[in-house]
C-alpha positions as CSV (number, residue, x, y, z in Angstrom):
1,M,135.4,171.1,76.2
2,I,135.4,168.4,78.9
3,T,138.2,168.6,81.4
4,S,139.2,166.0,83.9
5,A,139.3,166.7,87.6
6,P,142.6,167.7,89.1
7,P,144.6,164.9,90.7
8,A,144.1,166.4,94.2
9,S,140.3,166.4,93.6
10,R,140.3,162.8,92.4
11,E,142.4,161.7,95.3
12,R,140.0,163.4,97.8
13,S,137.0,161.8,96.0
14,E,138.7,158.4,96.1
15,N,139.5,158.8,99.8
16,A,135.9,159.8,100.6
17,E,134.6,156.8,98.6
18,N,137.0,154.5,100.4
19,A,136.0,155.9,103.8
20,E,132.4,155.4,102.9
21,N,132.9,151.8,101.8
22,A,134.9,151.1,105.0
23,E,132.1,152.6,107.1
24,K,129.5,150.5,105.3
25,S,131.6,147.3,105.8
26,A,131.9,148.1,109.5
27,R,128.2,148.6,109.8
28,R,127.5,145.3,108.0
29,A,130.0,143.5,110.2
30,A,128.4,145.0,113.3
31,L,125.0,144.0,112.1
32,D,126.1,140.4,111.3
33,E,127.7,140.2,114.8
34,S,124.5,141.4,116.5
35,T,122.1,139.3,114.5
36,T,124.2,136.2,115.0
37,A,124.3,136.8,118.7
38,W,120.5,137.3,118.7
39,A,120.1,134.0,116.8
40,L,122.1,132.2,119.4
41,A,120.2,133.8,122.2
42,A,116.9,133.0,120.5
43,R,118.1,129.3,120.2
44,A,118.5,129.4,124.0
45,G,114.9,130.6,124.4
46,D,115.2,134.4,124.5
47,T,111.9,135.7,123.0
48,D,113.2,139.3,122.8
49,A,116.1,138.1,120.7
50,V,113.7,136.4,118.3
51,E,111.9,139.7,117.8
52,Q,115.2,141.6,117.3
53,L,116.5,139.0,114.8
54,V,113.3,139.2,112.7
55,R,113.2,143.0,112.7
56,A,116.9,143.3,111.8
57,L,116.9,140.9,108.9
58,H,113.3,141.1,107.5
59,R,114.2,143.6,104.8
60,D,117.2,141.7,103.6
61,V,115.1,138.5,103.4
62,L,112.3,140.3,101.6
63,R,114.6,141.8,99.0
64,Y,116.4,138.6,98.3
65,V,113.1,136.6,98.0
66,A,111.7,139.3,95.7
67,H,114.8,138.9,93.5
68,L,114.4,135.1,93.3
69,C,110.6,134.8,93.1
70,A,108.7,135.1,89.8
71,D,105.4,135.9,91.7
72,P,105.5,139.3,93.4
73,Q,102.3,138.6,95.3
74,A,104.0,135.6,97.0
75,V,107.0,137.6,98.3
76,D,105.5,138.4,101.7
77,D,104.3,134.8,102.2
78,L,107.7,133.4,101.2
79,A,109.5,135.8,103.6
80,Q,107.2,134.7,106.4
81,D,107.8,131.0,105.5
82,T,111.5,131.7,105.7
83,F,111.3,133.0,109.2
84,L,109.0,130.2,110.3
85,R,111.5,127.7,108.9
86,A,114.4,129.5,110.6
87,L,112.7,129.6,114.0
88,G,111.9,125.9,113.7
89,S,115.6,125.2,112.9
90,L,117.2,127.5,115.5
91,H,118.3,124.4,117.5
92,R,120.6,123.6,114.6
93,F,122.2,127.0,114.2
94,E,125.7,127.1,115.7
95,G,126.9,130.5,114.5
96,R,129.5,129.1,112.2
97,S,128.3,131.5,109.5
98,S,126.4,134.8,110.1
99,A,122.7,134.6,110.9
100,R,122.0,136.6,107.8
101,S,123.7,134.2,105.3
102,W,121.9,131.3,107.2
103,L,118.5,133.0,106.8
104,L,119.2,133.8,103.1
105,S,120.0,130.1,102.5
106,I,116.7,129.2,104.1
107,A,115.0,131.8,101.9
108,R,116.5,130.3,98.8
109,R,115.2,126.8,99.8
110,A,111.8,128.2,100.5
111,V,111.6,129.8,97.0
112,I,112.8,126.6,95.3
113,D,110.2,124.5,97.3
114,S,107.5,127.0,96.1
115,Y,108.6,126.5,92.5
116,R,108.4,122.8,92.9
117,H,104.9,123.1,94.5
118,A,103.7,125.5,91.8
119,S,105.0,123.3,89.0
120,A,102.1,120.9,89.7
121,R,99.5,123.7,89.2
122,P,98.7,125.6,86.0
123,R,100.3,129.1,85.9
124,L,98.5,132.2,84.7
125,C,101.7,134.1,83.8
126,D,105.3,133.2,83.1
127,V,106.7,136.7,83.2
128,P,108.8,137.3,86.3
129,D,108.1,140.6,87.9
130,W,110.6,140.6,90.8
131,Q,111.5,144.3,90.0
132,L,108.0,145.4,91.1
133,A,108.2,143.3,94.2
134,V,111.5,144.7,95.2
135,E,110.3,148.2,94.5
136,N,107.2,147.7,96.7
137,A,109.4,146.3,99.4
138,Q,111.7,149.3,99.5
139,P,110.9,152.3,101.8
140,R,109.6,155.4,100.2
141,C,110.4,159.0,101.1
142,L,114.1,158.2,101.6
143,P,117.1,159.8,99.8
144,G,118.2,157.7,96.9
145,F,115.0,155.8,96.4
146,D,114.8,156.9,92.7
147,D,118.4,155.8,92.3
148,G,117.5,152.4,93.7
149,I,114.7,151.9,91.3
150,A,117.0,152.9,88.4
151,L,119.4,150.3,89.6
152,L,116.7,147.7,89.6
153,D,115.9,148.5,86.0
154,L,119.6,147.9,85.2
155,L,119.8,144.7,87.1
156,S,116.9,143.3,85.1
157,A,119.3,143.1,82.1
158,L,121.7,140.7,83.9
159,P,121.5,137.0,83.7
160,T,119.9,135.4,86.7
161,E,123.0,134.0,88.3
162,R,125.0,137.2,87.9
163,R,122.1,139.2,89.2
164,E,121.9,137.0,92.3
165,A,125.7,137.2,93.0
166,F,125.6,141.0,92.6
167,I,122.6,141.5,94.9
168,L,124.0,139.2,97.6
169,T,127.5,140.9,97.7
170,Q,126.9,144.5,96.5
171,L,123.4,145.2,97.8
172,L,123.0,142.9,100.8
173,G,126.7,143.1,101.6
174,L,127.4,139.4,102.2
175,P,131.1,138.4,102.1
176,Y,132.0,136.4,98.9
177,A,132.4,133.2,101.0
178,E,129.0,133.5,102.5
179,A,127.4,134.4,99.2
180,A,129.0,131.3,97.8
181,E,127.3,129.3,100.6
182,V,123.9,130.8,99.8
183,S,124.3,130.3,96.1
184,R,125.9,126.8,96.6
185,C,128.8,127.4,94.2
186,P,132.5,128.1,94.6
187,V,133.8,131.5,95.8
188,G,135.6,132.0,92.5
189,T,132.4,131.6,90.6
190,V,130.7,134.3,92.7
191,R,133.6,136.6,92.1
192,S,133.5,136.0,88.4
193,R,129.7,136.6,88.3
194,V,130.0,139.8,90.2
195,A,132.9,141.1,88.0
196,R,130.9,140.3,84.9
197,A,127.8,141.9,86.3
198,R,129.8,145.1,87.1
199,E,131.1,145.2,83.5
200,T,127.6,144.8,82.1
201,L,126.2,147.5,84.4
202,A,129.0,149.9,83.5
203,D,128.4,149.3,79.8
204,L,124.6,150.0,80.3
205,V,125.3,153.2,82.3
206,T,127.7,154.6,79.6
207,T,125.6,153.7,76.6
């Protein structure tokens, strides 16, 4: 017989989850503040700030490019292209949005440009394998790695636009407004896509 947890236990669990989410949000906000400051310093010619910016955001860019790109072998090149474009455009960065959302917007354009370039060449395979690319981009030997791979398997069942919205907001931690800027769609659309993605993932987990 399955019994539900006592109300006190559920409340403690919810409080712990809320505290964890608040801590994650605080860390993301601190990271966004730091990376934006580094980007502005890099624009002013601080070479150390450039290195800190790249190191801090490289993994996020890599994961996002891996999600968008159908060619896992091109992920590293596209991430490098993203940072080269960003460094060449630093003079236009004014800090109105976080450096992370700015970089992810550039990454999105880099992937789109790569698709346009590839459309003129014959393709050997049309099967996207972004799951493998993201898996290879994730660090091994860390707690939760297997859980992360299981999540990638579930994400593969989502339509592309919902998967992008979910990854931007739930995995990369972008605010909905900034995710909307990256995806070039209204905030309400992002919220709707995330909600539907959550419903699909919940159904997949319980089936």
